[in-house]
Residue, then its C-alpha position, 0 to 999 in steps of 0.5 A: m499509444k495509450q499509457d499504462i496505469n500500473i496497479c500492484y499487489l504483493i500477496s501470498s496465494d492465500y490472498l489471491q481470491l481477495t485480490l482478484t475481487s479487488i481488481d474486479y472493482i477497479k475494472r467495474f468503475y474504470k471510466s477513462n479512455k486515456y489509459n490501459l489498466r495494467f495489473i501486477i501481482i507479485g507473489t511470495d509463493i508460486f501460483s497461477v493468475p488470470r491471463d490479463i494479470l502480470y505475475i511476478q515472483s518476489k525476489c525476496p520471499e525469505l522476508p516477512l510479507m510486509h517487509q517485501r513490500s518495501h522492495i516493490p519499486d526495485m522489482l518493477d521496471i516502471n516509473r510509477v505504480i499504485f500499490l493496493d492492499s488486497d482488502t481494498v474496494t475501489t468505487t471511482c475511476i482509478s485514473k483520478l489517483w494515477e493523475i495526482e501530481l506528486s511534485n517532489n514527494i516520493i509517494a502519496g498516501v492517507i493518514h492512518y485512521y487508528y494511528p494518525t501520529f507516530e506517538s499513537m503508533y509507537k505507544f501501541y507497539d511500546l517502541d520507546f526508542t529512537p528513531f520512532n519516539n522523537r517524531k511523536d507529533s508527525l503524521f503517520f500514513n497507512g501503507g495500504v494505498m500508495l501512489i509511488d514514484c519508483n525512480k525517486w524511491k530508488e534514488n533515495g534508497i528507501t528500500h535500504k532505509c526501510m530494511e534498516l528500520f525493520n531490523l530495529c523492530k526485531g523482538t517487538g510487537a512490530e517485528n513483522r510489520n512495515e508501516l513504522g519503517l515506511n513512515v520513518a524512511l519517507m519522513n517529509n517525502w510523502k503527500q497527504l491525500d484526502e482520506r477518501w482514497n484510503y477510507y476505513p468504513r465506519d458509522d459515519y460512512k460517506k462517499t469514498y473512492i477506495s474503502h480499506y478494511y484494514g484486515d477486518y474480515s474472516h472467511e465468514k465475513h467477506r468485506h467485499n460483499v458489503f457493496 
């Protein structure tokens, strides 16, 4: 019996069409015969999805959307999951990401293109207080593409740690964001991947595995149409 590759998105209904397009790209480039693709959409509100996608209603819809992402391993009864932002375009077989060995790490991710270190991120949000500014030289990952060991996430209480860190950001520009909390909670527990797994398209464009537009789009500028 084939194992599943679990691929999860957490969205509101506003992002459904974008998510379905992201899923279509994964299907288009999937070449492996070793696994079944299992797509999961966690919804912050109630909406319908195609029959081949599992829809789960979020257990914490009262939280900002970005904060709800820290609860994903707790909402899914699975050992491992690939989390993707809706604005991602996969142009390789996703099994290559699934098969990456995490060793003792909780997640694998890619350094943030705009904010590669804690110093660059906390300066952007003007967060001059611990536990953020005492890690200025540490690498900072982007949360839009993550391979997650759900068991280790739960064993290490990452959801609770994230929520405590999110509370520290109240009243700041990072109040409804999640990456600062994720990066502190997962400090020294994430594996750095090649940037091709979470690549922000730019002038030096090269062959990538997953392109991620970091929200750089509008209804008039659909990022998926570039391929």
